[in-house]
All heavy atoms as a GROMACS GRO file, in nm:
protein
  574
    1VAL      N    1  -1.625  -0.362   3.579
    1VAL     CA    2  -1.640  -0.403   3.440
    1VAL      C    3  -1.685  -0.284   3.355
    1VAL      O    4  -1.635  -0.265   3.246
    1VAL     CB    5  -1.741  -0.520   3.429
    1VAL    CG1    6  -1.765  -0.556   3.286
    1VAL    CG2    7  -1.694  -0.638   3.509
    2LYS      N    8  -1.777  -0.205   3.404
    2LYS     CA    9  -1.825  -0.090   3.328
    2LYS      C   10  -1.714   0.013   3.309
    2LYS      O   11  -1.708   0.078   3.206
    2LYS     CB   12  -1.946  -0.027   3.396
    2LYS     CG   13  -2.070  -0.111   3.389
    2LYS     CD   14  -2.188  -0.040   3.451
    2LYS     CE   15  -2.311  -0.128   3.442
    2LYS     NZ   16  -2.428  -0.060   3.497
    3LEU      N   17  -1.627   0.026   3.409
    3LEU     CA   18  -1.518   0.122   3.399
    3LEU      C   19  -1.427   0.087   3.282
    3LEU      O   20  -1.390   0.174   3.203
    3LEU     CB   21  -1.439   0.126   3.529
    3LEU     CG   22  -1.314   0.214   3.530
    3LEU    CD1   23  -1.356   0.360   3.510
    3LEU    CD2   24  -1.238   0.199   3.658
    4TRP      N   25  -1.392  -0.042   3.267
    4TRP     CA   26  -1.303  -0.084   3.158
    4TRP      C   27  -1.369  -0.064   3.023
    4TRP      O   28  -1.303  -0.028   2.927
    4TRP     CB   29  -1.259  -0.228   3.176
    4TRP     CG   30  -1.152  -0.240   3.280
    4TRP    CD1   31  -1.166  -0.295   3.403
    4TRP    CD2   32  -1.020  -0.191   3.272
    4TRP    NE1   33  -1.049  -0.284   3.474
    4TRP    CE2   34  -0.956  -0.221   3.394
    4TRP    CE3   35  -0.947  -0.125   3.174
    4TRP    CZ2   36  -0.825  -0.187   3.420
    4TRP    CZ3   37  -0.815  -0.091   3.201
    4TRP    CH2   38  -0.756  -0.123   3.322
    5SER      N   39  -1.498  -0.088   3.013
    5SER     CA   40  -1.564  -0.069   2.884
    5SER      C   41  -1.567   0.079   2.848
    5SER      O   42  -1.554   0.115   2.731
    5SER     CB   43  -1.706  -0.127   2.885
    5SER     OG   44  -1.788  -0.059   2.976
    6LYS      N   45  -1.581   0.165   2.946
    6LYS     CA   46  -1.577   0.309   2.918
    6LYS      C   47  -1.437   0.351   2.874
    6LYS      O   48  -1.421   0.430   2.782
    6LYS     CB   49  -1.618   0.388   3.043
    6LYS     CG   50  -1.765   0.382   3.073
    6LYS     CD   51  -1.798   0.466   3.194
    6LYS     CE   52  -1.947   0.455   3.227
    6LYS     NZ   53  -1.982   0.535   3.345
    7ILE      N   54  -1.337   0.297   2.941
    7ILE     CA   55  -1.198   0.328   2.904
    7ILE      C   56  -1.170   0.278   2.762
    7ILE      O   57  -1.110   0.349   2.682
    7ILE     CB   58  -1.100   0.266   3.006
    7ILE    CG1   59  -1.113   0.337   3.140
    7ILE    CG2   60  -0.956   0.275   2.954
    7ILE    CD1   61  -1.037   0.272   3.253
    8SER      N   62  -1.214   0.157   2.730
    8SER     CA   63  -1.192   0.102   2.597
    8SER      C   64  -1.261   0.185   2.490
    8SER      O   65  -1.204   0.210   2.384
    8SER     CB   66  -1.244  -0.042   2.590
    8SER     OG   67  -1.172  -0.124   2.677
    9LYS      N   68  -1.381   0.228   2.516
    9LYS     CA   69  -1.454   0.310   2.420
    9LYS      C   70  -1.385   0.444   2.398
    9LYS      O   71  -1.372   0.490   2.285
    9LYS     CB   72  -1.598   0.331   2.465
    9LYS     CG   73  -1.683   0.209   2.450
    9LYS     CD   74  -1.824   0.234   2.501
    9LYS     CE   75  -1.906   0.106   2.496
    9LYS     NZ   76  -2.041   0.127   2.549
   10LYS      N   77  -1.337   0.503   2.506
   10LYS     CA   78  -1.267   0.631   2.494
   10LYS      C   79  -1.137   0.613   2.415
   10LYS      O   80  -1.104   0.694   2.330
   10LYS     CB   81  -1.236   0.688   2.633
   10LYS     CG   82  -1.354   0.747   2.702
   10LYS     CD   83  -1.312   0.805   2.837
   10LYS     CE   84  -1.432   0.861   2.911
   10LYS     NZ   85  -1.393   0.915   3.043
   11TYR      N   86  -1.064   0.506   2.444
   11TYR     CA   87  -0.939   0.479   2.374
   11TYR      C   88  -0.966   0.459   2.226
   11TYR      O   89  -0.895   0.513   2.141
   11TYR     CB   90  -0.870   0.355   2.432
   11TYR     CG   91  -0.743   0.320   2.359
   11TYR    CD1   92  -0.624   0.384   2.389
   11TYR    CD2   93  -0.743   0.224   2.258
   11TYR    CE1   94  -0.508   0.354   2.322
   11TYR    CE2   95  -0.627   0.194   2.189
   11TYR     CZ   96  -0.510   0.258   2.222
   11TYR     OH   97  -0.395   0.229   2.154
   12TYR      N   98  -1.069   0.382   2.192
   12TYR     CA   99  -1.101   0.356   2.053
   12TYR      C  100  -1.138   0.485   1.981
   12TYR      O  101  -1.092   0.511   1.870
   12TYR     CB  102  -1.215   0.255   2.041
   12TYR     CG  103  -1.252   0.229   1.897
   12TYR    CD1  104  -1.172   0.149   1.817
   12TYR    CD2  105  -1.366   0.286   1.841
   12TYR    CE1  106  -1.204   0.127   1.684
   12TYR    CE2  107  -1.398   0.264   1.709
   12TYR     CZ  108  -1.318   0.184   1.631
   12TYR     OH  109  -1.349   0.164   1.499
   13LYS      N  110  -1.222   0.566   2.043
   13LYS     CA  111  -1.262   0.692   1.980
   13LYS      C  112  -1.142   0.783   1.958
   13LYS      O  113  -1.129   0.846   1.854
   13LYS     CB  114  -1.366   0.764   2.066
   13LYS     CG  115  -1.503   0.701   2.059
   13LYS     CD  116  -1.601   0.777   2.146
   13LYS     CE  117  -1.738   0.709   2.144
   13LYS     NZ  118  -1.834   0.779   2.230
   14LYS      N  119  -1.052   0.786   2.055
   14LYS     CA  120  -0.935   0.871   2.046
   14LYS      C  121  -0.836   0.822   1.940
   14LYS      O  122  -0.773   0.901   1.871
   14LYS     CB  123  -0.865   0.877   2.182
   14LYS     CG  124  -0.750   0.973   2.190
   14LYS     CD  125  -0.695   0.976   2.332
   14LYS     CE  126  -0.577   1.071   2.342
   14LYS     NZ  127  -0.521   1.070   2.478
   15ASN      N  128  -0.825   0.690   1.923
   15ASN     CA  129  -0.725   0.631   1.834
   15ASN      C  130  -0.786   0.558   1.715
   15ASN      O  131  -0.723   0.469   1.657
   15ASN     CB  132  -0.637   0.534   1.913
   15ASN     CG  133  -0.560   0.605   2.021
   15ASN    OD1  134  -0.472   0.684   1.992
   15ASN    ND2  135  -0.596   0.580   2.146
   16LYS      N  136  -0.907   0.592   1.678
   16LYS     CA  137  -0.981   0.519   1.576
   16LYS      C  138  -0.906   0.512   1.443
   16LYS      O  139  -0.894   0.405   1.382
   16LYS     CB  140  -1.117   0.584   1.556
   16LYS     CG  141  -1.209   0.510   1.462
   16LYS     CD  142  -1.344   0.578   1.457
   16LYS     CE  143  -1.438   0.501   1.369
   16LYS     NZ  144  -1.572   0.561   1.368
   17GLU      N  145  -0.851   0.625   1.398
   17GLU     CA  146  -0.781   0.627   1.270
   17GLU      C  147  -0.657   0.537   1.273
   17GLU      O  148  -0.632   0.460   1.181
   17GLU     CB  149  -0.742   0.769   1.234
   17GLU     CG  150  -0.860   0.855   1.194
   17GLU     CD  151  -0.817   0.997   1.160
   17GLU    OE1  152  -0.700   1.018   1.125
   17GLU    OE2  153  -0.903   1.086   1.171
   18ARG      N  154  -0.580   0.547   1.380
   18ARG     CA  155  -0.458   0.467   1.393
   18ARG      C  156  -0.491   0.318   1.398
   18ARG      O  157  -0.424   0.236   1.335
   18ARG     CB  158  -0.383   0.508   1.518
   18ARG     CG  159  -0.251   0.441   1.535
   18ARG     CD  160  -0.175   0.501   1.654
   18ARG     NE  161  -0.081   0.406   1.704
   18ARG     CZ  162  -0.106   0.315   1.799
   18ARG    NH1  163  -0.223   0.309   1.855
   18ARG    NH2  164  -0.013   0.230   1.838
   19ILE      N  165  -0.595   0.283   1.470
   19ILE     CA  166  -0.637   0.143   1.481
   19ILE      C  167  -0.680   0.090   1.345
   19ILE      O  168  -0.641  -0.020   1.304
   19ILE     CB  169  -0.750   0.128   1.585
   19ILE    CG1  170  -0.696   0.154   1.726
   19ILE    CG2  171  -0.814  -0.009   1.577
   19ILE    CD1  172  -0.802   0.167   1.833
   20ASN      N  173  -0.759   0.167   1.272
   20ASN     CA  174  -0.804   0.123   1.140
   20ASN      C  175  -0.690   0.112   1.041
   20ASN      O  176  -0.690   0.026   0.953
   20ASN     CB  177  -0.914   0.215   1.087
   20ASN     CG  178  -1.044   0.196   1.161
   20ASN    OD1  179  -1.072   0.087   1.212
   20ASN    ND2  180  -1.124   0.300   1.169
   21GLU      N  181  -0.589   0.198   1.052
   21GLU     CA  182  -0.471   0.187   0.966
   21GLU      C  183  -0.397   0.057   0.994
   21GLU      O  184  -0.353  -0.011   0.903
   21GLU     CB  185  -0.378   0.306   0.988
   21GLU     CG  186  -0.428   0.435   0.928
   21GLU     CD  187  -0.339   0.554   0.964
   21GLU    OE1  188  -0.230   0.533   1.021
   21GLU    OE2  189  -0.380   0.666   0.934
   22LEU      N  190  -0.381   0.024   1.122
   22LEU     CA  191  -0.310  -0.100   1.158
   22LEU      C  192  -0.383  -0.224   1.108
   22LEU      O  193  -0.320  -0.324   1.075
   22LEU     CB  194  -0.293  -0.109   1.310
   22LEU     CG  195  -0.178  -0.030   1.370
   22LEU    CD1  196  -0.180  -0.041   1.521
   22LEU    CD2  197  -0.045  -0.080   1.316
   23ARG      N  198  -0.516  -0.218   1.105
   23ARG     CA  199  -0.592  -0.334   1.060
   23ARG      C  200  -0.559  -0.371   0.917
   23ARG      O  201  -0.566  -0.487   0.879
   23ARG     CB  202  -0.742  -0.306   1.070
   23ARG     CG  203  -0.793  -0.315   1.209
   23ARG     CD  204  -0.943  -0.300   1.211
   23ARG     NE  205  -0.989  -0.314   1.349
   23ARG     CZ  206  -1.097  -0.259   1.396
   23ARG    NH1  207  -1.174  -0.186   1.318
   23ARG    NH2  208  -1.132  -0.277   1.521
   24ASN      N  209  -0.526  -0.274   0.834
   24ASN     CA  210  -0.505  -0.299   0.693
   24ASN      C  211  -0.359  -0.311   0.651
   24ASN      O  212  -0.330  -0.328   0.534
   24ASN     CB  213  -0.572  -0.188   0.612
   24ASN     CG  214  -0.723  -0.191   0.629
   24ASN    OD1  215  -0.782  -0.298   0.633
   24ASN    ND2  216  -0.784  -0.075   0.642
   25VAL      N  217  -0.268  -0.304   0.746
   25VAL     CA  218  -0.126  -0.316   0.713
   25VAL      C  219  -0.096  -0.461   0.678
   25VAL      O  220  -0.129  -0.552   0.754
   25VAL     CB  221  -0.039  -0.270   0.832
   25VAL    CG1  222   0.107  -0.301   0.809
   25VAL    CG2  223  -0.060  -0.124   0.860
   26PRO      N  224  -0.034  -0.487   0.562
   26PRO     CA  225   0.001  -0.625   0.529
   26PRO      C  226   0.118  -0.673   0.615
   26PRO      O  227   0.209  -0.597   0.648
   26PRO     CB  228   0.041  -0.619   0.382
   26PRO     CG  229   0.066  -0.477   0.352
   26PRO     CD  230  -0.004  -0.395   0.454
   27TYR      N  231   0.112  -0.799   0.651
   27TYR     CA  232   0.217  -0.862   0.732
   27TYR      C  233   0.272  -0.979   0.652
   27TYR      O  234   0.197  -1.070   0.614
   27TYR     CB  235   0.159  -0.910   0.865
   27TYR     CG  236   0.256  -0.991   0.948
   27TYR    CD1  237   0.355  -0.927   1.023
   27TYR    CD2  238   0.251  -1.129   0.950
   27TYR    CE1  239   0.444  -0.999   1.098
   27TYR    CE2  240   0.341  -1.202   1.026
   27TYR     CZ  241   0.437  -1.137   1.099
   27TYR     OH  242   0.526  -1.210   1.174
   28SER      N  243   0.400  -0.978   0.624
   28SER     CA  244   0.463  -1.087   0.550
   28SER      C  245   0.524  -1.185   0.649
   28SER      O  246   0.620  -1.153   0.720
   28SER     CB  247   0.571  -1.033   0.457
   28SER     OG  248   0.514  -0.950   0.360
   29CYS      N  249   0.468  -1.303   0.652
   29CYS     CA  250   0.515  -1.406   0.743
   29CYS      C  251   0.639  -1.475   0.685
   29CYS      O  252   0.658  -1.479   0.564
   29CYS     CB  253   0.404  -1.508   0.766
   29CYS     SG  254   0.448  -1.634   0.887
   30GLU      N  255   0.720  -1.532   0.772
   30GLU     CA  256   0.839  -1.604   0.728
   30GLU      C  257   0.806  -1.728   0.646
   30GLU      O  258   0.887  -1.775   0.569
   30GLU     CB  259   0.923  -1.642   0.849
   30GLU     CG  260   0.977  -1.522   0.925
   30GLU     CD  261   1.041  -1.562   1.056
   30GLU    OE1  262   1.006  -1.668   1.111
   30GLU    OE2  263   1.126  -1.486   1.105
   31CYS      N  264   0.685  -1.780   0.662
   31CYS     CA  265   0.646  -1.900   0.589
   31CYS      C  266   0.607  -1.870   0.445
   31CYS      O  267   0.583  -1.960   0.366
   31CYS     CB  268   0.532  -1.974   0.660
   31CYS     SG  269   0.372  -1.895   0.646
   32GLY      N  270   0.600  -1.742   0.411
   32GLY     CA  271   0.570  -1.704   0.273
   32GLY      C  272   0.432  -1.644   0.254
   32GLY      O  273   0.401  -1.596   0.146
   33CYS      N  274   0.348  -1.647   0.353
   33CYS     CA  275   0.213  -1.592   0.341
   33CYS      C  276   0.212  -1.443   0.372
   33CYS      O  277   0.293  -1.395   0.450
   33CYS     CB  278   0.118  -1.661   0.439
   33CYS     SG  279   0.069  -1.824   0.389
   34THR      N  280   0.119  -1.373   0.312
   34THR     CA  281   0.095  -1.233   0.344
   34THR      C  282  -0.047  -1.223   0.397
   34THR      O  283  -0.142  -1.262   0.330
   34THR     CB  284   0.112  -1.144   0.219
   34THR    OG1  285   0.244  -1.162   0.168
   34THR    CG2  286   0.091  -0.998   0.255
   35VAL      N  287  -0.059  -1.174   0.518
   35VAL     CA  288  -0.190  -1.160   0.583
   35VAL      C  289  -0.200  -1.019   0.640
   35VAL      O  290  -0.102  -0.946   0.645
   35VAL     CB  291  -0.208  -1.264   0.696
   35VAL    CG1  292  -0.211  -1.404   0.640
   35VAL    CG2  293  -0.100  -1.253   0.801
   36LYS      N  294  -0.320  -0.982   0.682
   36LYS     CA  295  -0.338  -0.853   0.748
   36LYS      C  296  -0.270  -0.857   0.884
   36LYS      O  297  -0.263  -0.961   0.950
   36LYS     CB  298  -0.488  -0.821   0.767
   36LYS     CG  299  -0.565  -0.814   0.638
   36LYS     CD  300  -0.534  -0.687   0.566
   36LYS     CE  301  -0.623  -0.679   0.443
   36LYS     NZ  302  -0.597  -0.563   0.365
   37TYR      N  303  -0.223  -0.743   0.930
   37TYR     CA  304  -0.151  -0.733   1.056
   37TYR      C  305  -0.232  -0.791   1.171
   37TYR      O  306  -0.181  -0.865   1.254
   37TYR     CB  307  -0.115  -0.587   1.083
   37TYR     CG  308  -0.040  -0.563   1.212
   37TYR    CD1  309   0.096  -0.589   1.220
   37TYR    CD2  310  -0.106  -0.517   1.325
   37TYR    CE1  311   0.166  -0.568   1.336
   37TYR    CE2  312  -0.036  -0.495   1.443
   37TYR     CZ  313   0.099  -0.521   1.448
   37TYR     OH  314   0.168  -0.500   1.564
   38TRP      N  315  -0.362  -0.760   1.175
   38TRP     CA  316  -0.445  -0.807   1.285
   38TRP      C  317  -0.485  -0.953   1.271
   38TRP      O  318  -0.539  -1.010   1.362
   38TRP     CB  319  -0.569  -0.719   1.301
   38TRP     CG  320  -0.537  -0.591   1.374
   38TRP    CD1  321  -0.418  -0.525   1.373
   38TRP    CD2  322  -0.622  -0.519   1.458
   38TRP    NE1  323  -0.425  -0.414   1.450
   38TRP    CE2  324  -0.551  -0.406   1.504
   38TRP    CE3  325  -0.753  -0.534   1.498
   38TRP    CZ2  326  -0.605  -0.313   1.589
   38TRP    CZ3  327  -0.807  -0.439   1.582
   38TRP    CH2  328  -0.733  -0.330   1.628
   39GLY      N  329  -0.457  -1.015   1.158
   39GLY     CA  330  -0.492  -1.155   1.138
   39GLY      C  331  -0.374  -1.248   1.154
   39GLY      O  332  -0.385  -1.368   1.132
   40ARG      N  333  -0.260  -1.194   1.195
   40ARG     CA  334  -0.141  -1.276   1.200
   40ARG      C  335  -0.148  -1.384   1.307
   40ARG      O  336  -0.097  -1.494   1.288
   40ARG     CB  337  -0.017  -1.190   1.216
   40ARG     CG  338  -0.002  -1.121   1.347
   40ARG     CD  339   0.112  -1.019   1.345
   40ARG     NE  340   0.143  -0.969   1.475
   40ARG     CZ  341   0.073  -0.879   1.541
   40ARG    NH1  342  -0.035  -0.827   1.486
   40ARG    NH2  343   0.109  -0.840   1.661
   41HIS      N  344  -0.213  -1.358   1.420
   41HIS     CA  345  -0.223  -1.459   1.525
   41HIS      C  346  -0.310  -1.576   1.480
   41HIS      O  347  -0.279  -1.692   1.511
   41HIS     CB  348  -0.277  -1.398   1.654
   41HIS     CG  349  -0.185  -1.295   1.711
   41HIS    ND1  350  -0.063  -1.326   1.765
   41HIS    CD2  351  -0.196  -1.161   1.720
   41HIS    CE1  352  -0.003  -1.216   1.805
   41HIS    NE2  353  -0.081  -1.113   1.778
   42THR      N  354  -0.412  -1.548   1.404
   42THR     CA  355  -0.494  -1.655   1.348
   42THR      C  356  -0.413  -1.733   1.245
   42THR      O  357  -0.420  -1.856   1.238
   42THR     CB  358  -0.620  -1.596   1.280
   42THR    OG1  359  -0.690  -1.517   1.377
   42THR    CG2  360  -0.710  -1.706   1.229
   43HIS      N  361  -0.333  -1.662   1.166
   43HIS     CA  362  -0.249  -1.728   1.066
   43HIS      C  363  -0.149  -1.823   1.132
   43HIS      O  364  -0.122  -1.931   1.080
   43HIS     CB  365  -0.174  -1.623   0.982
   43HIS     CG  366  -0.060  -1.680   0.907
   43HIS    ND1  367  -0.077  -1.764   0.799
   43HIS    CD2  368   0.074  -1.669   0.926
   43HIS    CE1  369   0.043  -1.801   0.755
   43HIS    NE2  370   0.134  -1.744   0.830
   44PHE      N  371  -0.093  -1.783   1.246
   44PHE     CA  372   0.006  -1.868   1.314
   44PHE      C  373  -0.052  -2.003   1.353
   44PHE      O  374   0.022  -2.099   1.372
   44PHE     CB  375   0.061  -1.799   1.439
   44PHE     CG  376   0.141  -1.675   1.410
   44PHE    CD1  377   0.147  -1.572   1.502
   44PHE    CD2  378   0.210  -1.659   1.291
   44PHE    CE1  379   0.221  -1.458   1.478
   44PHE    CE2  380   0.284  -1.546   1.264
   44PHE     CZ  381   0.289  -1.445   1.359
   45LYS      N  382  -0.184  -2.014   1.362
   45LYS     CA  383  -0.249  -2.138   1.400
   45LYS      C  384  -0.286  -2.225   1.279
   45LYS      O  385  -0.332  -2.338   1.297
   45LYS     CB  386  -0.376  -2.109   1.480
   45LYS     CG  387  -0.348  -2.035   1.610
   45LYS     CD  388  -0.477  -1.996   1.677
   45LYS     CE  389  -0.453  -1.903   1.795
   45LYS     NZ  390  -0.578  -1.853   1.852
   46THR      N  391  -0.266  -2.174   1.157
   46THR     CA  392  -0.306  -2.249   1.038
   46THR      C  393  -0.214  -2.367   1.013
   46THR      O  394  -0.099  -2.369   1.058
   46THR     CB  395  -0.306  -2.159   0.913
   46THR    OG1  396  -0.173  -2.111   0.888
   46THR    CG2  397  -0.404  -2.043   0.928
   47LYS      N  398  -0.265  -2.465   0.939
   47LYS     CA  399  -0.185  -2.583   0.907
   47LYS      C  400  -0.062  -2.546   0.826
   47LYS      O  401   0.046  -2.601   0.846
   47LYS     CB  402  -0.269  -2.684   0.830
   47LYS     CG  403  -0.371  -2.754   0.915
   47LYS     CD  404  -0.447  -2.856   0.833
   47LYS     CE  405  -0.554  -2.922   0.916
   47LYS     NZ  406  -0.630  -3.020   0.838
   48LYS      N  407  -0.078  -2.454   0.732
   48LYS     CA  408   0.035  -2.415   0.647
   48LYS      C  409   0.149  -2.359   0.731
   48LYS      O  410   0.265  -2.399   0.714
   48LYS     CB  411  -0.008  -2.311   0.544
   48LYS     CG  412   0.104  -2.269   0.453
   48LYS     CD  413   0.058  -2.172   0.347
   48LYS     CE  414   0.173  -2.138   0.255
   48LYS     NZ  415   0.135  -2.047   0.149
   49HIS      N  416   0.118  -2.271   0.823
   49HIS     CA  417   0.222  -2.212   0.907
   49HIS      C  418   0.281  -2.317   1.001
   49HIS      O  419   0.404  -2.321   1.020
   49HIS     CB  420   0.167  -2.094   0.987
   49HIS     CG  421   0.273  -2.022   1.065
   49HIS    ND1  422   0.356  -1.929   1.008
   49HIS    CD2  423   0.312  -2.033   1.195
   49HIS    CE1  424   0.440  -1.885   1.100
   49HIS    NE2  425   0.415  -1.946   1.214
   50GLN      N  426   0.198  -2.401   1.057
   50GLN     CA  427   0.246  -2.504   1.149
   50GLN      C  428   0.339  -2.603   1.078
   50GLN      O  429   0.441  -2.644   1.134
   50GLN     CB  430   0.129  -2.579   1.214
   50GLN     CG  431   0.048  -2.493   1.309
   50GLN     CD  432   0.131  -2.439   1.424
   50GLN    OE1  433   0.210  -2.509   1.485
   50GLN    NE2  434   0.112  -2.311   1.454
   51ARG      N  435   0.306  -2.640   0.954
   51ARG     CA  436   0.394  -2.728   0.876
   51ARG      C  437   0.528  -2.661   0.851
   51ARG      O  438   0.633  -2.724   0.859
   51ARG     CB  439   0.329  -2.767   0.743
   51ARG     CG  440   0.223  -2.872   0.756
   51ARG     CD  441   0.186  -2.930   0.621
   51ARG     NE  442   0.149  -2.826   0.525
   51ARG     CZ  443   0.025  -2.795   0.491
   51ARG    NH1  444  -0.075  -2.859   0.544
   51ARG    NH2  445   0.001  -2.699   0.404
   52TRP      N  446   0.524  -2.530   0.823
   52TRP     CA  447   0.648  -2.457   0.799
   52TRP      C  448   0.734  -2.456   0.926
   52TRP      O  449   0.856  -2.477   0.920
   52TRP     CB  450   0.617  -2.314   0.754
   52TRP     CG  451   0.740  -2.233   0.731
   52TRP    CD1  452   0.819  -2.234   0.619
   52TRP    CD2  453   0.802  -2.143   0.823
   52TRP    NE1  454   0.924  -2.148   0.636
   52TRP    CE2  455   0.916  -2.092   0.761
   52TRP    CE3  456   0.769  -2.101   0.951
   52TRP    CZ2  457   0.999  -1.999   0.823
   52TRP    CZ3  458   0.853  -2.010   1.014
   52TRP    CH2  459   0.966  -1.961   0.949
   53VAL      N  460   0.672  -2.433   1.041
   53VAL     CA  461   0.745  -2.432   1.169
   53VAL      C  462   0.809  -2.568   1.194
   53VAL      O  463   0.926  -2.577   1.233
   53VAL     CB  464   0.651  -2.393   1.286
   53VAL    CG1  465   0.718  -2.416   1.421
   53VAL    CG2  466   0.607  -2.247   1.273
   54GLU      N  467   0.733  -2.675   1.169
   54GLU     CA  468   0.788  -2.810   1.187
   54GLU      C  469   0.905  -2.834   1.094
   54GLU      O  470   1.005  -2.895   1.133
   54GLU     CB  471   0.679  -2.914   1.163
   54GLU     CG  472   0.573  -2.917   1.271
   54GLU     CD  473   0.457  -3.008   1.235
   54GLU    OE1  474   0.463  -3.076   1.130
   54GLU    OE2  475   0.360  -3.011   1.312
   55TRP      N  476   0.895  -2.787   0.970
   55TRP     CA  477   1.002  -2.805   0.872
   55TRP      C  478   1.128  -2.732   0.917
   55TRP      O  479   1.238  -2.787   0.910
   55TRP     CB  480   0.956  -2.754   0.736
   55TRP     CG  481   1.058  -2.772   0.629
   55TRP    CD1  482   1.087  -2.884   0.561
   55TRP    CD2  483   1.148  -2.671   0.579
   55TRP    NE1  484   1.188  -2.862   0.472
   55TRP    CE2  485   1.227  -2.731   0.481
   55TRP    CE3  486   1.166  -2.537   0.609
   55TRP    CZ2  487   1.325  -2.661   0.412
   55TRP    CZ3  488   1.264  -2.467   0.540
   55TRP    CH2  489   1.342  -2.529   0.443
   56VAL      N  490   1.114  -2.610   0.967
   56VAL     CA  491   1.229  -2.532   1.015
   56VAL      C  492   1.294  -2.602   1.134
   56VAL      O  493   1.416  -2.612   1.141
   56VAL     CB  494   1.186  -2.387   1.052
   56VAL    CG1  495   1.295  -2.316   1.127
   56VAL    CG2  496   1.148  -2.310   0.928
   57GLU      N  497   1.213  -2.652   1.225
   57GLU     CA  498   1.268  -2.723   1.340
   57GLU      C  499   1.343  -2.848   1.297
   57GLU      O  500   1.451  -2.878   1.349
   57GLU     CB  501   1.157  -2.758   1.438
   57GLU     CG  502   1.100  -2.639   1.511
   57GLU     CD  503   0.980  -2.673   1.598
   57GLU    OE1  504   0.932  -2.789   1.594
   57GLU    OE2  505   0.933  -2.583   1.669
   58LEU      N  506   1.287  -2.920   1.200
   58LEU     CA  507   1.353  -3.040   1.148
   58LEU      C  508   1.486  -3.004   1.082
   58LEU      O  509   1.586  -3.073   1.103
   58LEU     CB  510   1.262  -3.111   1.047
   58LEU     CG  511   1.319  -3.236   0.981
   58LEU    CD1  512   1.345  -3.344   1.086
   58LEU    CD2  513   1.225  -3.287   0.874
   59MET      N  514   1.489  -2.897   1.004
   59MET     CA  515   1.613  -2.855   0.940
   59MET      C  516   1.718  -2.815   1.044
   59MET      O  517   1.835  -2.844   1.027
   59MET     CB  518   1.587  -2.736   0.846
   59MET     CG  519   1.511  -2.772   0.722
   59MET     SD  520   1.609  -2.887   0.621
   59MET     CE  521   1.495  -3.022   0.606
   60ASN      N  522   1.674  -2.752   1.152
   60ASN     CA  523   1.768  -2.714   1.258
   60ASN      C  524   1.828  -2.837   1.325
   60ASN      O  525   1.948  -2.842   1.354
   60ASN     CB  526   1.699  -2.626   1.363
   60ASN     CG  527   1.673  -2.487   1.312
   60ASN    OD1  528   1.736  -2.440   1.218
   60ASN    ND2  529   1.576  -2.420   1.372
   61VAL      N  530   1.744  -2.938   1.348
   61VAL     CA  531   1.795  -3.063   1.410
   61VAL      C  532   1.892  -3.132   1.317
   61VAL      O  533   1.997  -3.178   1.359
   61VAL     CB  534   1.675  -3.156   1.445
   61VAL    CG1  535   1.724  -3.293   1.483
   61VAL    CG2  536   1.593  -3.095   1.558
   62LEU      N  537   1.857  -3.138   1.188
   62LEU     CA  538   1.944  -3.205   1.092
   62LEU      C  539   2.079  -3.133   1.076
   62LEU      O  540   2.182  -3.198   1.063
   62LEU     CB  541   1.874  -3.216   0.956
   62LEU     CG  542   1.757  -3.311   0.951
   62LEU    CD1  543   1.688  -3.305   0.815
   62LEU    CD2  544   1.798  -3.454   0.984
   63THR      N  545   2.078  -3.001   1.077
   63THR     CA  546   2.204  -2.929   1.063
   63THR      C  547   2.289  -2.939   1.190
   63THR      O  548   2.412  -2.936   1.182
   63THR     CB  549   2.180  -2.779   1.030
   63THR    OG1  550   2.095  -2.722   1.127
   63THR    CG2  551   2.118  -2.765   0.892
   64GLU      N  552   2.226  -2.952   1.306
   64GLU     CA  553   2.301  -2.968   1.430
   64GLU      C  554   2.368  -3.105   1.433
   64GLU      O  555   2.478  -3.119   1.487
   64GLU     CB  556   2.210  -2.954   1.552
   64GLU     CG  557   2.164  -2.812   1.577
   64GLU     CD  558   2.064  -2.803   1.690
   64GLU    OE1  559   2.033  -2.908   1.752
   64GLU    OE2  560   2.015  -2.693   1.718
   65ASN      N  561   2.305  -3.207   1.377
   65ASN     CA  562   2.359  -3.343   1.380
   65ASN      C  563   2.460  -3.368   1.270
   65ASN      O  564   2.526  -3.471   1.272
   65ASN     CB  565   2.245  -3.445   1.369
   65ASN     CG  566   2.159  -3.444   1.493
   65ASN    OD1  567   2.203  -3.407   1.600
   65ASN    ND2  568   2.033  -3.486   1.478
   66SER      N  569   2.474  -3.278   1.174
   66SER     CA  570   2.569  -3.301   1.065
   66SER      C  571   2.710  -3.267   1.105
   66SER      O  572   2.744  -3.193   1.182
   66SER     CB  573   2.537  -3.216   0.943
   66SER     OG  574   2.405  -3.206   0.915
   0.00000   0.00000   0.00000
């Protein structure tokens, strides 16, 4: 366990600038929301995104049956 924490700390120190740049990159979701790149996984769990996913699936079913 200590070995991995040392490796993680070294990686972070070495790539600190790149990591911080990625944190602030805007991510435009297909549902219309814009969130931070690192917050996109949390966004995927939101009600707004889930409703959009359900709507897309419903539209796909309706177009297949037409």
